[in-house]
A tleap script that builds the chain and sets N, CA, C and O, in Angstrom:
source leaprc.protein.ff14SB
mol = sequence {
  NMET LEU ALA LEU LEU THR ILE ALA LEU VAL
  ALA SER LEU VAL MET PRO TRP ALA LEU PRO
  GLY ARG GLY ARG ALA MET LEU GLU GLY GLU
  ALA GLN ARG VAL ALA THR PHE LEU ARG GLY
  GLU ARG ASP ALA ALA LEU ARG SER GLY ALA
  PRO SER GLU ALA ARG LEU ASP ALA ALA ALA
  HIE ALA LEU ARG GLY GLY GLY GLY VAL LEU
  THR LEU PRO PRO ARG LEU THR LEU ARG MET
  ASN GLY GLU VAL PRO GLY ARG ILE VAL PHE
  ALA ALA ASP GLY ARG ALA SER ALA ALA ALA
  LEU ARG LEU SER ALA GLY GLY ALA SER VAL
  LEU VAL THR VAL ARG PRO TYR THR GLY ALA
  VAL GLU ILE ALA CPRO
}
set mol.1.N position { 158.489 111.199 162.634 }
set mol.1.CA position { 158.215 110.680 164.155 }
set mol.1.C position { 157.053 111.254 164.621 }
set mol.1.O position { 156.030 110.666 164.971 }
set mol.2.N position { 157.291 112.549 164.605 }
set mol.2.CA position { 155.987 113.218 165.264 }
set mol.2.C position { 154.873 113.414 164.493 }
set mol.2.O position { 153.918 113.994 165.007 }
set mol.3.N position { 154.804 113.001 163.232 }
set mol.3.CA position { 153.533 113.107 162.362 }
set mol.3.C position { 152.710 111.895 162.878 }
set mol.3.O position { 151.499 111.878 163.101 }
set mol.4.N position { 153.751 110.715 163.048 }
set mol.4.CA position { 153.180 109.410 163.515 }
set mol.4.C position { 152.593 109.625 165.016 }
set mol.4.O position { 151.473 109.149 165.200 }
set mol.5.N position { 153.066 110.125 165.847 }
set mol.5.CA position { 152.702 110.364 167.112 }
set mol.5.C position { 151.217 111.292 166.968 }
set mol.5.O position { 150.149 110.962 167.485 }
set mol.6.N position { 151.375 112.121 166.405 }
set mol.6.CA position { 150.049 113.023 166.044 }
set mol.6.C position { 148.993 112.301 165.382 }
set mol.6.O position { 147.880 112.762 165.635 }
set mol.7.N position { 149.008 111.352 164.643 }
set mol.7.CA position { 148.180 110.377 164.037 }
set mol.7.C position { 147.684 109.724 165.107 }
set mol.7.O position { 146.503 109.943 165.376 }
set mol.8.N position { 148.295 108.974 165.786 }
set mol.8.CA position { 148.103 108.276 166.737 }
set mol.8.C position { 147.327 108.577 167.829 }
set mol.8.O position { 146.392 107.870 168.203 }
set mol.9.N position { 147.783 109.915 168.520 }
set mol.9.CA position { 146.933 110.651 169.350 }
set mol.9.C position { 145.591 110.939 168.850 }
set mol.9.O position { 144.600 110.640 169.516 }
set mol.10.N position { 145.508 111.533 167.652 }
set mol.10.CA position { 143.889 111.610 167.201 }
set mol.10.C position { 143.226 110.342 167.043 }
set mol.10.O position { 142.074 110.147 167.431 }
set mol.11.N position { 143.985 109.434 166.446 }
set mol.11.CA position { 143.144 108.526 166.488 }
set mol.11.C position { 142.710 107.545 167.536 }
set mol.11.O position { 141.856 106.667 167.412 }
set mol.12.N position { 143.440 107.837 168.592 }
set mol.12.CA position { 143.023 107.466 170.076 }
set mol.12.C position { 141.552 108.361 170.575 }
set mol.12.O position { 140.515 107.933 171.082 }
set mol.13.N position { 141.834 109.328 170.313 }
set mol.13.CA position { 140.582 110.252 170.759 }
set mol.13.C position { 139.559 109.840 169.743 }
set mol.13.O position { 138.521 109.586 170.354 }
set mol.14.N position { 139.400 109.652 168.359 }
set mol.14.CA position { 138.439 109.487 167.599 }
set mol.14.C position { 137.843 108.113 167.266 }
set mol.14.O position { 136.716 107.935 166.806 }
set mol.15.N position { 138.741 107.169 167.557 }
set mol.15.CA position { 137.957 105.721 167.546 }
set mol.15.C position { 137.177 105.344 168.399 }
set mol.15.O position { 136.342 104.530 168.005 }
set mol.16.N position { 137.126 105.713 169.699 }
set mol.16.CA position { 136.020 105.152 170.556 }
set mol.16.C position { 134.890 105.733 170.134 }
set mol.16.O position { 133.973 104.912 170.169 }
set mol.17.N position { 134.534 106.830 169.734 }
set mol.17.CA position { 133.444 107.247 169.257 }
set mol.17.C position { 132.879 106.720 167.857 }
set mol.17.O position { 131.695 106.676 167.525 }
set mol.18.N position { 133.787 106.403 167.252 }
set mol.18.CA position { 133.417 105.853 165.933 }
set mol.18.C position { 132.972 104.423 165.942 }
set mol.18.O position { 132.176 103.984 165.113 }
set mol.19.N position { 133.388 103.863 166.692 }
set mol.19.CA position { 132.833 102.326 166.903 }
set mol.19.C position { 131.384 102.269 167.229 }
set mol.19.O position { 130.752 102.807 168.138 }
set mol.20.N position { 130.879 101.187 165.900 }
set mol.20.CA position { 129.340 101.520 166.259 }
set mol.20.C position { 128.703 100.539 167.487 }
set mol.20.O position { 127.481 100.614 167.618 }
set mol.21.N position { 129.373 99.702 168.319 }
set mol.21.CA position { 129.023 98.763 169.025 }
set mol.21.C position { 128.939 99.606 170.553 }
set mol.21.O position { 128.145 99.368 171.462 }
set mol.22.N position { 129.979 100.624 170.525 }
set mol.22.CA position { 129.911 101.215 171.788 }
set mol.22.C position { 128.709 101.767 172.424 }
set mol.22.O position { 128.415 101.685 173.616 }
set mol.23.N position { 128.068 102.321 171.512 }
set mol.23.CA position { 126.768 103.150 171.926 }
set mol.23.C position { 125.456 102.058 172.648 }
set mol.23.O position { 124.705 102.166 173.617 }
set mol.24.N position { 125.642 101.192 171.772 }
set mol.24.CA position { 124.795 99.755 172.366 }
set mol.24.C position { 125.180 98.933 173.617 }
set mol.24.O position { 124.416 98.271 174.320 }
set mol.25.N position { 126.353 99.083 173.742 }
set mol.25.CA position { 127.343 98.698 174.988 }
set mol.25.C position { 127.063 99.338 176.197 }
set mol.25.O position { 126.868 98.849 177.310 }
set mol.26.N position { 127.074 100.811 175.726 }
set mol.26.CA position { 126.537 101.824 177.157 }
set mol.26.C position { 125.178 101.584 177.220 }
set mol.26.O position { 124.812 101.157 178.315 }
set mol.27.N position { 124.151 101.752 176.227 }
set mol.27.CA position { 123.031 101.216 176.570 }
set mol.27.C position { 122.582 100.157 177.348 }
set mol.27.O position { 121.779 100.377 178.255 }
set mol.28.N position { 122.967 99.101 177.130 }
set mol.28.CA position { 123.030 97.901 177.983 }
set mol.28.C position { 123.255 97.702 179.288 }
set mol.28.O position { 122.643 97.072 180.151 }
set mol.29.N position { 124.328 98.403 179.289 }
set mol.29.CA position { 125.114 98.616 180.815 }
set mol.29.C position { 124.199 99.495 181.528 }
set mol.29.O position { 124.210 99.192 182.721 }
set mol.30.N position { 123.477 100.382 181.297 }
set mol.30.CA position { 122.609 101.324 181.998 }
set mol.30.C position { 121.652 100.690 182.059 }
set mol.30.O position { 121.166 100.658 183.189 }
set mol.31.N position { 121.006 100.005 181.121 }
set mol.31.CA position { 119.610 98.908 181.392 }
set mol.31.C position { 120.073 97.939 182.601 }
set mol.31.O position { 119.249 97.631 183.462 }
set mol.32.N position { 121.143 97.556 182.644 }
set mol.32.CA position { 121.471 96.518 183.886 }
set mol.32.C position { 121.608 97.490 185.076 }
set mol.32.O position { 121.147 97.041 186.125 }
set mol.33.N position { 122.052 98.515 185.127 }
set mol.33.CA position { 122.114 99.591 186.385 }
set mol.33.C position { 120.805 99.757 186.648 }
set mol.33.O position { 120.530 99.667 187.844 }
set mol.34.N position { 119.828 99.991 185.849 }
set mol.34.CA position { 118.329 100.300 186.166 }
set mol.34.C position { 117.819 99.081 186.773 }
set mol.34.O position { 117.453 99.112 187.947 }
set mol.35.N position { 117.758 98.007 186.085 }
set mol.35.CA position { 117.077 96.642 186.796 }
set mol.35.C position { 117.554 96.506 187.706 }
set mol.35.O position { 116.722 96.281 188.585 }
set mol.36.N position { 118.902 96.514 188.184 }
set mol.36.CA position { 119.578 96.366 189.749 }
set mol.36.C position { 118.882 97.302 190.670 }
set mol.36.O position { 118.554 97.040 191.827 }
set mol.37.N position { 118.692 98.421 190.037 }
set mol.37.CA position { 118.123 99.462 191.082 }
set mol.37.C position { 116.679 99.329 191.732 }
set mol.37.O position { 116.247 99.693 192.825 }
set mol.38.N position { 116.082 98.662 190.637 }
set mol.38.CA position { 114.680 98.418 190.720 }
set mol.38.C position { 114.566 97.079 191.671 }
set mol.38.O position { 113.907 97.031 192.709 }
set mol.39.N position { 115.283 96.078 191.152 }
set mol.39.CA position { 115.316 94.873 191.864 }
set mol.39.C position { 115.343 94.999 193.586 }
set mol.39.O position { 114.740 94.394 194.473 }
set mol.40.N position { 116.412 96.157 193.586 }
set mol.40.CA position { 116.795 96.472 195.105 }
set mol.40.C position { 115.610 97.092 195.612 }
set mol.40.O position { 115.330 96.597 196.703 }
set mol.41.N position { 114.816 97.963 195.262 }
set mol.41.CA position { 113.754 98.303 195.814 }
set mol.41.C position { 112.810 97.175 195.951 }
set mol.41.O position { 112.147 97.123 196.987 }
set mol.42.N position { 112.646 96.179 194.962 }
set mol.42.CA position { 111.529 95.224 195.067 }
set mol.42.C position { 112.042 94.643 196.602 }
set mol.42.O position { 111.392 94.773 197.639 }
set mol.43.N position { 113.452 93.932 196.467 }
set mol.43.CA position { 113.957 93.376 197.625 }
set mol.43.C position { 113.757 93.981 198.964 }
set mol.43.O position { 113.686 93.262 199.960 }
set mol.44.N position { 113.658 95.338 199.034 }
set mol.44.CA position { 113.686 96.335 200.126 }
set mol.44.C position { 112.181 96.267 200.700 }
set mol.44.O position { 111.949 96.407 201.901 }
set mol.45.N position { 111.347 96.078 199.896 }
set mol.45.CA position { 109.882 96.173 199.975 }
set mol.45.C position { 109.584 94.265 200.731 }
set mol.45.O position { 108.883 94.060 201.722 }
set mol.46.N position { 110.187 93.348 200.078 }
set mol.46.CA position { 110.179 92.125 200.796 }
set mol.46.C position { 110.827 91.872 202.329 }
set mol.46.O position { 110.500 91.152 203.272 }
set mol.47.N position { 111.633 92.587 202.153 }
set mol.47.CA position { 112.389 92.214 203.727 }
set mol.47.C position { 111.892 93.464 204.844 }
set mol.47.O position { 111.991 93.324 206.063 }
set mol.48.N position { 111.488 94.373 204.353 }
set mol.48.CA position { 110.818 95.548 205.250 }
set mol.48.C position { 109.295 95.135 205.523 }
set mol.48.O position { 108.659 95.575 206.481 }
set mol.49.N position { 108.829 94.324 204.665 }
set mol.49.CA position { 107.169 94.060 204.771 }
set mol.49.C position { 106.343 95.263 204.780 }
set mol.49.O position { 105.203 95.371 205.229 }
set mol.50.N position { 107.151 96.253 204.161 }
set mol.50.CA position { 106.226 97.619 203.735 }
set mol.50.C position { 106.446 98.068 202.271 }
set mol.50.O position { 107.492 97.731 201.716 }
set mol.51.N position { 105.623 98.729 201.680 }
set mol.51.CA position { 105.823 98.995 200.313 }
set mol.51.C position { 106.975 100.142 200.026 }
set mol.51.O position { 107.305 101.040 200.801 }
set mol.52.N position { 107.566 99.841 198.536 }
set mol.52.CA position { 108.695 100.748 198.427 }
set mol.52.C position { 108.341 101.014 197.241 }
set mol.52.O position { 107.498 100.340 196.648 }
set mol.53.N position { 109.057 102.238 196.629 }
set mol.53.CA position { 108.645 102.671 195.286 }
set mol.53.C position { 109.851 103.569 194.546 }
set mol.53.O position { 110.365 104.528 195.122 }
set mol.54.N position { 110.204 103.185 193.330 }
set mol.54.CA position { 110.954 104.059 192.695 }
set mol.54.C position { 110.365 105.106 191.739 }
set mol.54.O position { 109.363 104.869 191.064 }
set mol.55.N position { 110.952 106.143 191.712 }
set mol.55.CA position { 110.113 107.530 191.170 }
set mol.55.C position { 111.067 107.933 189.954 }
set mol.55.O position { 112.270 107.679 190.010 }
set mol.56.N position { 110.534 108.525 188.931 }
set mol.56.CA position { 111.202 108.877 187.863 }
set mol.56.C position { 111.629 110.450 188.224 }
set mol.56.O position { 110.685 111.235 188.321 }
set mol.57.N position { 112.558 110.811 188.367 }
set mol.57.CA position { 112.843 112.308 188.330 }
set mol.57.C position { 113.529 112.711 187.201 }
set mol.57.O position { 114.745 112.597 187.052 }
set mol.58.N position { 112.543 113.310 186.191 }
set mol.58.CA position { 112.845 113.523 184.846 }
set mol.58.C position { 113.764 115.037 184.927 }
set mol.58.O position { 114.541 115.234 183.994 }
set mol.59.N position { 113.702 115.756 185.680 }
set mol.59.CA position { 114.485 116.921 186.005 }
set mol.59.C position { 115.833 116.793 186.305 }
set mol.59.O position { 116.646 117.586 185.829 }
set mol.60.N position { 116.230 115.710 187.185 }
set mol.60.CA position { 117.493 115.276 187.596 }
set mol.60.C position { 118.019 114.039 186.788 }
set mol.60.O position { 119.118 113.523 186.995 }
set mol.61.N position { 117.235 113.674 185.969 }
set mol.61.CA position { 117.541 112.811 184.914 }
set mol.61.C position { 118.170 111.327 185.971 }
set mol.61.O position { 119.304 110.848 185.930 }
set mol.62.N position { 117.308 110.997 186.617 }
set mol.62.CA position { 117.391 110.095 187.810 }
set mol.62.C position { 116.149 109.116 188.113 }
set mol.62.O position { 114.987 109.407 187.830 }
set mol.63.N position { 116.547 107.938 188.717 }
set mol.63.CA position { 115.390 107.558 189.570 }
set mol.63.C position { 115.533 107.458 190.904 }
set mol.63.O position { 116.625 107.161 191.388 }
set mol.64.N position { 114.686 107.642 191.494 }
set mol.64.CA position { 114.792 107.991 193.261 }
set mol.64.C position { 114.082 106.575 193.786 }
set mol.64.O position { 113.236 105.940 193.158 }
set mol.65.N position { 114.564 106.283 194.924 }
set mol.65.CA position { 113.882 105.246 195.797 }
set mol.65.C position { 114.530 105.545 197.049 }
set mol.65.O position { 115.392 106.382 197.319 }
set mol.66.N position { 113.699 104.344 198.044 }
set mol.66.CA position { 114.278 104.172 199.530 }
set mol.66.C position { 115.819 103.847 199.381 }
set mol.66.O position { 116.507 104.197 200.341 }
set mol.67.N position { 116.414 103.284 198.412 }
set mol.67.CA position { 117.718 102.635 198.346 }
set mol.67.C position { 118.654 103.701 197.825 }
set mol.67.O position { 119.822 103.390 197.591 }
set mol.68.N position { 118.229 104.938 197.626 }
set mol.68.CA position { 119.054 106.107 197.053 }
set mol.68.C position { 118.671 106.585 195.548 }
set mol.68.O position { 117.573 106.504 194.997 }
set mol.69.N position { 119.728 107.037 195.108 }
set mol.69.CA position { 119.325 107.676 193.676 }
set mol.69.C position { 120.168 107.012 192.734 }
set mol.69.O position { 121.329 106.678 192.972 }
set mol.70.N position { 119.595 106.839 191.720 }
set mol.70.CA position { 120.473 106.078 190.197 }
set mol.70.C position { 120.421 107.561 189.120 }
set mol.70.O position { 119.377 108.062 188.702 }
set mol.71.N position { 121.743 108.034 188.846 }
set mol.71.CA position { 121.490 109.154 188.031 }
set mol.71.C position { 122.054 108.514 186.552 }
set mol.71.O position { 123.071 107.824 186.482 }
set mol.72.N position { 121.327 108.822 185.558 }
set mol.72.CA position { 121.670 108.224 184.272 }
set mol.72.C position { 122.223 109.452 183.358 }
set mol.72.O position { 121.932 110.644 183.456 }
set mol.73.N position { 123.108 108.814 182.439 }
set mol.73.CA position { 123.704 109.909 181.551 }
set mol.73.C position { 123.032 110.943 180.800 }
set mol.73.O position { 121.985 110.581 180.262 }
set mol.74.N position { 123.392 112.178 180.630 }
set mol.74.CA position { 122.387 113.043 180.086 }
set mol.74.C position { 122.056 112.545 178.610 }
set mol.74.O position { 120.957 112.779 178.107 }
set mol.75.N position { 123.029 111.865 177.959 }
set mol.75.CA position { 122.737 111.367 176.762 }
set mol.75.C position { 121.757 110.179 176.266 }
set mol.75.O position { 121.673 109.802 175.097 }
set mol.76.N position { 120.986 109.623 177.428 }
set mol.76.CA position { 120.331 108.749 177.417 }
set mol.76.C position { 118.863 109.188 177.714 }
set mol.76.O position { 118.546 110.017 178.567 }
set mol.77.N position { 117.884 108.413 176.762 }
set mol.77.CA position { 116.487 109.013 176.936 }
set mol.77.C position { 115.843 107.838 177.738 }
set mol.77.O position { 116.115 106.656 177.530 }
set mol.78.N position { 115.000 108.270 178.633 }
set mol.78.CA position { 114.208 107.391 179.466 }
set mol.78.C position { 112.818 107.866 179.661 }
set mol.78.O position { 112.405 108.901 180.185 }
set mol.79.N position { 112.104 106.729 179.040 }
set mol.79.CA position { 110.547 106.674 179.052 }
set mol.79.C position { 109.954 105.887 180.040 }
set mol.79.O position { 110.292 104.704 180.000 }
set mol.80.N position { 109.197 106.193 180.879 }
set mol.80.CA position { 108.441 105.251 181.753 }
set mol.80.C position { 106.975 105.063 181.634 }
set mol.80.O position { 106.305 106.067 181.878 }
set mol.81.N position { 106.332 103.965 181.305 }
set mol.81.CA position { 104.940 103.981 181.063 }
set mol.81.C position { 104.514 102.628 182.135 }
set mol.81.O position { 105.177 101.606 182.313 }
set mol.82.N position { 103.388 102.946 182.670 }
set mol.82.CA position { 103.099 102.092 183.658 }
set mol.82.C position { 101.464 102.521 184.450 }
set mol.82.O position { 100.701 103.435 184.137 }
set mol.83.N position { 101.307 101.426 185.613 }
set mol.83.CA position { 99.876 102.033 185.982 }
set mol.83.C position { 99.905 103.108 186.834 }
set mol.83.O position { 98.893 103.794 186.980 }
set mol.84.N position { 101.079 103.384 187.506 }
set mol.84.CA position { 101.143 104.695 188.488 }
set mol.84.C position { 102.196 105.457 187.407 }
set mol.84.O position { 103.299 104.985 187.132 }
set mol.85.N position { 101.618 106.842 186.783 }
set mol.85.CA position { 102.645 107.553 186.115 }
set mol.85.C position { 103.919 108.070 186.944 }
set mol.85.O position { 103.865 108.607 188.050 }
set mol.86.N position { 104.958 107.830 186.271 }
set mol.86.CA position { 106.317 108.387 186.754 }
set mol.86.C position { 106.729 107.471 188.141 }
set mol.86.O position { 107.624 107.856 188.893 }
set mol.87.N position { 106.089 106.423 188.341 }
set mol.87.CA position { 106.524 105.900 189.647 }
set mol.87.C position { 106.251 104.377 189.564 }
set mol.87.O position { 105.201 104.149 188.964 }
set mol.88.N position { 106.941 103.202 190.023 }
set mol.88.CA position { 106.723 101.938 190.236 }
set mol.88.C position { 106.591 101.514 191.923 }
set mol.88.O position { 107.443 101.820 192.758 }
set mol.89.N position { 105.570 100.891 192.159 }
set mol.89.CA position { 105.325 100.654 193.349 }
set mol.89.C position { 105.552 99.177 193.852 }
set mol.89.O position { 104.861 98.300 193.332 }
set mol.90.N position { 106.406 98.856 194.759 }
set mol.90.CA position { 106.587 97.303 195.083 }
set mol.90.C position { 106.139 97.026 196.131 }
set mol.90.O position { 106.566 97.587 197.140 }
set mol.91.N position { 105.153 96.082 196.191 }
set mol.91.CA position { 104.255 95.554 197.596 }
set mol.91.C position { 105.264 94.553 198.230 }
set mol.91.O position { 106.188 93.906 197.736 }
set mol.92.N position { 104.632 94.674 199.850 }
set mol.92.CA position { 105.682 93.964 200.760 }
set mol.92.C position { 105.259 92.453 200.115 }
set mol.92.O position { 106.119 91.663 200.504 }
set mol.93.N position { 104.361 91.830 199.365 }
set mol.93.CA position { 104.418 90.475 199.123 }
set mol.93.C position { 104.963 90.260 197.710 }
set mol.93.O position { 104.753 89.227 197.074 }
set mol.94.N position { 105.520 91.071 197.355 }
set mol.94.CA position { 106.304 90.737 195.786 }
set mol.94.C position { 105.809 91.570 194.646 }
set mol.94.O position { 106.482 92.058 193.738 }
set mol.95.N position { 104.422 91.656 194.861 }
set mol.95.CA position { 103.697 92.165 193.596 }
set mol.95.C position { 104.409 93.666 193.417 }
set mol.95.O position { 105.125 94.212 194.256 }
set mol.96.N position { 104.025 94.201 192.088 }
set mol.96.CA position { 104.385 95.735 191.805 }
set mol.96.C position { 103.449 96.498 190.975 }
set mol.96.O position { 102.655 95.729 190.433 }
set mol.97.N position { 103.286 97.505 190.729 }
set mol.97.CA position { 102.598 98.046 189.455 }
set mol.97.C position { 103.469 97.738 188.590 }
set mol.97.O position { 104.685 97.665 188.769 }
set mol.98.N position { 102.657 97.474 187.264 }
set mol.98.CA position { 103.172 96.916 186.003 }
set mol.98.C position { 103.767 98.365 185.630 }
set mol.98.O position { 103.274 99.468 185.866 }
set mol.99.N position { 105.160 97.989 184.876 }
set mol.99.CA position { 105.711 99.180 184.364 }
set mol.99.C position { 106.615 98.924 183.142 }
set mol.99.O position { 107.085 97.787 183.107 }
set mol.100.N position { 106.922 99.674 182.226 }
set mol.100.CA position { 108.045 99.442 181.064 }
set mol.100.C position { 108.953 100.806 181.149 }
set mol.100.O position { 108.396 101.904 181.155 }
set mol.101.N position { 110.112 100.704 181.202 }
set mol.101.CA position { 110.951 101.632 181.100 }
set mol.101.C position { 111.695 101.614 179.802 }
set mol.101.O position { 112.360 100.596 179.610 }
set mol.102.N position { 111.717 102.535 178.869 }
set mol.102.CA position { 112.618 102.305 177.534 }
set mol.102.C position { 113.801 103.285 177.502 }
set mol.102.O position { 113.729 104.513 177.440 }
set mol.103.N position { 114.771 102.613 177.548 }
set mol.103.CA position { 116.218 103.468 177.730 }
set mol.103.C position { 116.739 103.720 176.017 }
set mol.103.O position { 116.963 102.723 175.331 }
set mol.104.N position { 116.871 104.851 175.541 }
set mol.104.CA position { 117.011 105.094 174.378 }
set mol.104.C position { 118.454 106.018 174.192 }
set mol.104.O position { 118.701 106.955 174.951 }
set mol.105.N position { 119.404 105.599 173.025 }
set mol.105.CA position { 120.561 106.560 172.890 }
set mol.105.C position { 120.912 106.193 171.346 }
set mol.105.O position { 120.923 105.024 170.962 }
set mol.106.N position { 121.177 107.212 170.558 }
set mol.106.CA position { 121.756 106.915 169.354 }
set mol.106.C position { 120.866 106.018 168.240 }
set mol.106.O position { 121.299 105.462 167.230 }
set mol.107.N position { 119.517 106.055 168.733 }
set mol.107.CA position { 118.716 105.112 167.570 }
set mol.107.C position { 118.786 103.789 168.179 }
set mol.107.O position { 118.160 102.948 167.535 }
set mol.108.N position { 119.255 103.439 169.030 }
set mol.108.CA position { 118.966 102.230 169.512 }
set mol.108.C position { 118.195 102.417 170.887 }
set mol.108.O position { 118.043 103.489 171.473 }
set mol.109.N position { 117.655 100.946 171.364 }
set mol.109.CA position { 116.770 101.184 172.638 }
set mol.109.C position { 116.909 99.934 173.191 }
set mol.109.O position { 117.194 98.944 172.516 }
set mol.110.N position { 116.680 99.915 174.676 }
set mol.110.CA position { 116.375 98.647 175.630 }
set mol.110.C position { 115.242 98.844 176.382 }
set mol.110.O position { 115.022 99.962 176.849 }
set mol.111.N position { 114.451 97.879 176.580 }
set mol.111.CA position { 113.221 97.848 177.227 }
set mol.111.C position { 113.641 97.226 178.802 }
set mol.111.O position { 114.367 96.235 178.892 }
set mol.112.N position { 113.136 97.878 179.925 }
set mol.112.CA position { 113.290 97.191 181.300 }
set mol.112.C position { 111.795 97.052 181.860 }
set mol.112.O position { 111.235 98.080 182.241 }
set mol.113.N position { 111.087 95.752 181.929 }
set mol.113.CA position { 109.852 95.468 182.309 }
set mol.113.C position { 109.652 95.207 183.773 }
set mol.113.O position { 110.690 94.837 184.324 }
set mol.114.N position { 108.595 95.298 184.558 }
set mol.114.CA position { 108.308 95.069 185.740 }
set mol.114.C position { 107.115 94.328 185.485 }
set mol.114.O position { 106.242 94.847 184.789 }
set mol.115.N position { 106.944 93.047 186.013 }
set mol.115.CA position { 105.931 92.338 186.044 }
set mol.115.C position { 105.048 92.358 187.247 }
set mol.115.O position { 105.465 92.096 188.375 }
set mol.116.N position { 103.615 92.728 186.928 }
set mol.116.CA position { 102.729 92.986 187.977 }
set mol.116.C position { 102.359 91.939 189.182 }
set mol.116.O position { 102.058 92.240 190.337 }
set mol.117.N position { 102.442 90.875 188.718 }
set mol.117.CA position { 102.006 89.704 189.665 }
set mol.117.C position { 103.307 89.155 190.646 }
set mol.117.O position { 103.107 88.866 191.826 }
set mol.118.N position { 104.720 89.043 189.987 }
set mol.118.CA position { 105.660 88.466 190.534 }
set mol.118.C position { 106.750 89.899 190.879 }
set mol.118.O position { 107.684 89.688 191.652 }
set mol.119.N position { 106.616 91.042 190.399 }
set mol.119.CA position { 107.627 92.141 190.627 }
set mol.119.C position { 108.758 91.813 189.955 }
set mol.119.O position { 109.770 92.469 190.202 }
set mol.120.N position { 108.809 90.783 189.016 }
set mol.120.CA position { 110.302 90.562 188.106 }
set mol.120.C position { 110.622 91.816 187.314 }
set mol.120.O position { 109.952 92.626 186.673 }
set mol.121.N position { 111.634 91.695 187.546 }
set mol.121.CA position { 112.384 93.033 186.503 }
set mol.121.C position { 113.236 92.332 185.376 }
set mol.121.O position { 114.264 91.704 185.627 }
set mol.122.N position { 112.718 92.495 184.122 }
set mol.122.CA position { 113.556 91.853 182.958 }
set mol.122.C position { 113.869 93.002 181.822 }
set mol.122.O position { 113.268 94.045 181.568 }
set mol.123.N position { 115.003 92.429 181.257 }
set mol.123.CA position { 115.580 93.508 180.354 }
set mol.123.C position { 115.236 92.977 178.901 }
set mol.123.O position { 115.514 91.779 178.845 }
set mol.124.N position { 114.720 93.464 177.695 }
set mol.124.CA position { 114.756 93.072 176.397 }
set mol.124.C position { 115.084 93.839 175.385 }
set mol.124.O position { 114.719 95.014 175.429 }
set mol.125.N position { 115.678 93.464 174.491 }
set mol.125.CA position { 116.288 94.382 173.674 }
set mol.125.C position { 115.314 95.085 172.966 }
set mol.125.O position { 115.644 95.964 172.169 }
savepdb mol mol.pdb
quit
C-alpha cells in the first residue's frame, strides 16, 4: 500500500511537467495577459485624450505603463520590435506605434501585434 501511495505522489508531481500541452497553454495565457495590458493602455489614451505608453522593462521582466506593471514569468522570453525601441505609444485618437511582441517558451512562440492605424492588439500563433 505504501508503494502505491509513493508512486501516486511521484506521478502527481512529475506528470504536470511531462504533459506537452502545458507549456503552450501557459504561453497562450501569458499572451492574453500581455494583450489585455496593451488594450488597457490604448483605452486609457482614448479616455484621457492624452498619449499613453507601454514600456518593456527587460531587467524586471515586465511591461510598465500608466495602468501599472505586468510582470511575466522568468521562463518566458519576450522580444519587442517596433517603431519606437522598447515601447509602444498609443495616441489619443486610437493610433499606435506599430509593434510586435514575441513571447517564447520551450520552443513554442506566440506573437502579439499592435496595428499602427487602428491601435488594434492581436494575438497570432
